[in-house]
C-alpha positions in Angstrom: 68.4 74.4 -35.9 64.5 73.9 -35.9 62.1 76.6 -34.5 60.3 75.0 -31.5 56.4 76.2 -31.6 54.1 75.6 -28.2 50.9 73.9 -29.0 48.0 75.5 -27.3 46.6 73.4 -23.8 43.0 73.6 -24.7 40.9 73.4 -20.9 37.2 72.7 -22.1 34.6 74.6 -19.7 32.1 73.2 -17.9 28.9 75.1 -17.5 26.0 74.7 -15.7 22.4 75.9 -17.0 19.6 77.6 -14.3 17.0 79.4 -14.1 16.6 82.7 -11.9 14.0 83.8 -9.8 13.2 86.4 -12.3 12.5 83.4 -14.9 15.6 84.0 -16.7 18.5 81.5 -18.1 21.5 82.0 -16.1 24.6 80.4 -18.2 28.4 79.8 -15.8 31.2 77.7 -16.0 32.8 76.3 -12.8 35.3 79.5 -13.2 32.8 82.2 -13.2 34.9 83.0 -16.4 32.5 82.9 -19.3 29.0 83.2 -19.2 25.6 84.5 -19.7 21.8 85.5 -18.6 19.0 84.6 -21.6 15.6 84.8 -22.4 14.8 81.1 -22.8 16.6 78.1 -22.2 17.3 77.0 -25.8 19.6 80.2 -26.3 21.7 79.5 -23.1 21.9 76.5 -24.4 23.2 77.1 -27.7 25.7 79.4 -25.8 27.0 77.0 -23.9 27.3 74.1 -26.5 29.3 77.2 -29.0 31.5 77.7 -26.1 32.4 74.2 -25.8 32.4 73.2 -29.4 29.2 71.1 -29.1 30.5 68.8 -27.0 27.0 68.2 -24.9 29.3 66.4 -22.0 30.7 69.9 -20.7 26.6 71.0 -20.4 24.8 70.8 -17.7 21.1 71.8 -17.0 20.2 72.3 -14.0 16.4 70.7 -13.2 14.0 73.7 -12.7 12.4 72.4 -9.6 10.9 76.3 -9.1 14.0 76.9 -6.1 15.8 79.5 -8.4 19.6 78.2 -8.9 20.8 81.6 -8.8 19.8 84.9 -7.3 18.7 87.7 -9.6 20.5 89.9 -7.9 24.4 91.1 -8.3 27.3 90.0 -7.3 28.5 87.4 -5.7 26.0 84.7 -4.5 26.7 84.6 -0.7 28.0 81.9 1.1 25.2 78.9 2.5 27.6 76.6 4.2 26.9 76.0 8.0 29.5 75.7 10.4 29.7 72.7 12.3 29.2 72.4 15.9 30.3 70.3 18.3 27.7 68.4 20.4 25.7 70.0 22.7 26.6 73.1 20.9 23.2 75.3 20.2 23.3 77.6 16.8 23.1 80.9 16.7 
């Protein structure tokens, strides 16, 4: 009887790279399991590409338009979703 050896299933991480308000480059995967903070964009990109075995389709660099994507504060970013207002209802 042959032995059954399961093959590992690799799901690639999808990374986003953005600059925070303090000028550091933040790398996060979509599931927020892997990431880091780097001094330069080059180092952040190098890390992300290493983690995805060079597959640049899995790495996205967000534009540096002056608005920080990731705040430098600790903890999770506050929920910024807006609630829907019924017609005639005023915002709080």
